[in-house]
C-alpha positions in Angstrom: 54.2 103.8 121.9 54.3 107.5 120.8 57.7 109.0 120.8 59.1 112.5 120.9 61.4 113.5 118.0 64.1 116.0 119.1 64.9 119.1 117.1 68.3 119.0 115.4 69.1 122.4 116.9 68.2 121.6 120.4 70.2 119.9 123.2 69.9 117.7 126.3 71.1 119.1 129.6 72.5 116.8 132.3 73.3 117.5 135.9 75.5 115.1 137.8 77.4 114.4 134.5 80.6 113.5 136.5 79.0 110.6 138.3 78.9 107.0 137.3 75.5 107.2 135.5 75.9 110.7 134.2 79.3 110.1 132.6 78.0 107.0 130.9 74.8 108.6 129.7 76.6 111.7 128.4 79.0 109.5 126.4 76.2 107.3 125.1 74.1 110.2 123.9 77.0 112.0 122.2 78.0 108.8 120.5 74.5 108.8 119.0 75.0 112.3 117.7 73.0 114.2 120.4 74.2 117.5 121.6 74.6 117.2 125.4 75.4 120.1 127.7 76.4 119.3 131.3 75.5 121.6 134.2 78.7 122.2 136.2 79.7 124.4 139.1 82.9 125.7 137.5 83.4 126.5 133.8 86.0 124.5 132.0 87.9 126.2 129.2 88.0 123.1 127.1 84.3 122.4 127.4 82.3 125.1 125.6 79.0 123.3 126.0 79.2 123.5 129.8 76.3 125.4 131.6 77.4 126.9 134.9 75.0 126.7 137.8 75.2 126.8 141.6 72.3 124.8 143.1 73.1 125.7 146.7 73.2 129.5 145.9 70.2 129.0 143.6 71.9 130.4 140.6 71.0 129.2 137.1 70.5 131.6 134.2 67.3 130.8 132.2 69.0 132.0 129.0 71.5 129.1 129.4 68.6 126.6 129.0 67.1 128.2 125.9 66.7 125.5 123.3 66.8 122.6 125.7 64.7 119.7 124.6 65.1 117.5 127.7 66.8 117.7 131.1 68.3 114.8 133.0 68.8 115.7 136.6 71.1 113.3 138.5 73.1 115.6 140.9 73.2 115.0 144.6 75.6 114.5 147.5 76.8 110.9 147.8 74.9 108.7 150.3 77.7 106.2 151.0 79.3 108.0 153.9 78.9 108.2 157.7 75.9 110.5 158.3 76.9 113.3 160.6 74.4 116.1 161.2 76.1 118.2 158.5 76.2 115.3 156.0 72.5 114.5 156.5 71.7 118.2 155.7 74.0 118.1 152.6 72.4 114.9 151.4 68.9 116.5 151.6 69.7 120.0 150.5 71.8 119.0 147.5 68.8 117.1 146.2 65.8 119.3 147.2 67.2 122.8 146.6 68.9 121.8 143.3 65.7 120.2 142.0 63.5 123.1 143.0 65.9 125.5 141.2 65.9 123.4 138.1 62.2 123.0 138.1 61.5 126.7 138.6 63.9 127.7 135.9 62.4 125.2 133.4 58.9 126.5 134.3 59.9 130.0 133.5 61.2 129.3 130.0 59.1 130.5 127.0 60.0 127.3 125.2 60.0 124.6 127.8 61.7 121.2 127.5 59.4 118.3 126.6 60.6 116.1 129.5 62.5 116.3 132.8 64.0 113.1 134.1 64.7 113.7 137.8 66.7 111.3 139.9 65.3 109.5 142.9 66.0 106.2 144.6 64.3 103.0 145.8 65.2 104.2 149.2 61.8 106.0 148.8 60.1 102.8 150.0 62.2 102.4 153.2 63.1 99.0 154.6 60.1 96.8 153.6 61.3 93.3 154.6 60.0 90.7 152.1 57.1 92.9 150.9 57.2 93.5 147.1 56.6 97.1 146.2 56.0 99.1 143.0 55.3 102.7 142.0 51.9 102.7 143.8 53.4 101.7 147.2 53.5 104.3 150.0 56.8 105.9 151.0 58.8 104.7 153.9 59.3 106.7 157.1 63.1 106.7 157.6 65.6 109.5 156.7 66.3 108.4 153.1 62.6 107.8 152.4 61.9 111.3 153.6 64.7 112.7 151.4 63.5 110.8 148.3 59.9 112.0 148.9 61.0 115.7 149.2 63.3 115.2 146.2 60.4 114.1 144.0 58.0 116.8 145.2 60.6 119.4 144.4 59.9 118.8 140.6 56.4 120.3 141.1 57.0 123.6 139.3 58.0 121.8 136.1 55.1 119.4 136.1 52.7 122.3 137.0 54.0 124.1 133.9 53.1 121.2 131.7 56.5 119.5 131.4 56.4 115.7 131.4 58.3 114.6 134.5 59.7 111.1 135.1 61.0 110.3 138.6 63.8 107.8 138.3 63.7 105.6 141.4 67.0 103.9 140.9 68.2 100.7 142.6 71.7 99.4 142.8 73.4 100.1 139.5 75.9 97.3 138.5 79.2 98.5 137.2 82.8 97.7 138.0 83.6 101.4 137.6 81.6 102.7 140.5 78.9 102.2 143.1 78.3 99.1 145.2 79.8 96.5 142.8 83.1 98.3 142.5 83.5 98.3 146.3 82.5 94.6 146.5 84.9 93.3 143.8 88.2 93.5 145.7 87.2 91.2 148.7 85.2 88.8 146.4 88.2 88.5 144.0 90.4 87.6 147.1 87.9 84.9 148.1 86.8 86.7 151.3 83.5 88.0 150.1 80.1 86.8 151.3 76.7 87.8 152.6 76.3 91.0 154.7 74.5 90.7 158.0 71.7 88.2 157.8 71.8 88.1 154.0 68.0 88.2 154.0 67.7 91.8 152.9 66.5 92.3 149.4 68.6 94.0 146.7 66.9 95.7 143.8 69.6 96.0 141.1 69.9 97.0 137.5 72.8 96.6 135.0 74.3 99.9 134.0 73.5 99.2 130.3 69.8 98.7 131.2 69.7 101.8 133.3 71.0 103.8 130.4 68.5 102.2 128.0 65.7 102.9 130.5 66.6 106.6 130.6 66.7 106.7 126.8 63.3 105.0 126.8 62.0 107.6 129.4 63.3 110.5 127.2 61.4 109.2 124.2 58.2 107.6 125.6 55.4 110.2 126.0 53.2 107.8 127.9 55.7 107.4 130.7 55.5 110.0 133.5 55.6 110.1 137.3 57.6 107.6 139.3 59.4 104.8 137.5 61.4 102.1 139.3 64.7 101.7 137.4 65.4 98.1 138.7 65.6 94.7 137.0 62.4 92.6 137.3 64.3 90.0 139.4 65.4 91.3 142.8 67.5 89.0 144.9 68.4 88.7 148.6 71.9 89.8 149.7 72.8 86.1 150.2 71.8 85.3 146.6 73.7 88.3 145.3 76.9 87.2 147.1 76.6 83.6 145.9 76.0 84.7 142.3 78.9 87.2 142.3 81.2 84.5 143.7 80.1 82.0 141.0 80.7 84.6 138.3 84.1 85.3 139.6 84.9 81.7 140.3 85.6 82.4 143.9 84.1 81.3 147.2 81.6 83.6 148.8 81.1 82.3 152.3 82.7 84.9 154.6 79.9 86.8 156.3 80.3 90.4 157.2 78.7 90.9 160.6 76.1 93.7 161.0 77.8 95.2 164.1 81.0 95.8 162.2 79.2 97.9 159.5 77.2 99.7 162.2 80.4 100.6 164.0 82.0 101.9 160.8 79.0 103.7 159.2 76.3 104.0 161.9 72.9 105.0 160.6 74.0 104.8 157.0 74.7 101.1 157.3 71.4 100.4 159.0 69.4 102.4 156.4 71.1 101.1 153.3 73.5 98.1 153.5 71.5 96.3 156.1 68.1 97.3 154.9 66.4 96.3 151.7 63.6 96.8 149.2 62.0 94.2 147.0 61.1 96.6 144.1 59.3 95.8 140.8 59.6 97.9 137.7 55.9 98.0 136.8 55.9 101.4 135.1 58.8 100.6 132.8 57.3 97.2 131.8 53.9 98.7 131.2 55.4 101.4 129.0 56.9 98.7 126.7 60.5 98.6 128.0 62.4 95.3 127.6 65.4 94.5 129.8 68.5 93.3 128.0 69.8 91.7 131.2 66.9 90.7 133.4 68.7 88.1 135.5 71.6 88.9 138.0 74.1 86.3 136.7 73.7 87.5 133.1 74.0 91.1 134.1 77.1 90.5 136.2 78.8 88.5 133.4 78.1 91.3 130.9 79.2 94.1 133.2 82.3 92.2 134.3 83.0 90.7 130.8 83.1 87.2 132.2 
């Protein structure tokens, strides 16, 4: 597969570098000798490589991106919160407006980056029951699916300018340091974990290590463009996930969390995320030659939890 060789004087720009995935990617790339410049809202005196931007005010100086070879765009308001009207708007606007600003700025550069990796999510597909979906499947019709669709479309200025764009439709990223797994670990370690709701909803997951490897693959692989599902090739139901996590931790996993309790606590967010599911396949990654280091859930959990 053809690859792109970066210039030694160029750099990779990352938005969302303070999040779980962004932090890990920044550290990984720097460890490999890459120059990485995070986009931040406030300058830090001890971080001379910072690029200051304000996505909501649509402020980003094109000169600050001169010399950029690749952009990884991961910024966005957290989803895991109760969706009030203002929260829904922030979830949407933080993704769409920030992506449009970045894409326009990239398109205006004389020397454009070779690739833009732009965040998205498997929520693009909506709640699909037992249906297996891939990158060719239609979007869903709920709030998150609409946000993901707009989020992806917001990259149009970059792709129209000839920049290779990869849309990272990310599933549940497994790490004890953030995301869903971090929140699940305390009850499971106490022996009071178990399935959520019916347990029949599908969970499309990926080990953090494989997510980072997949992004590196996407940065380098010229034949990969458009949507790419960043999920392992073996999705599981919520009940299977709970049983596997309990087995890895050596704890029982039989205490069911009732749907109504989550709906009372989180409202629409619970119905659209925790109680919904997508059975997603990573066809674009596999066709581009990517190989998963941890394709099965038990192996991935044991690696991430060092069990």
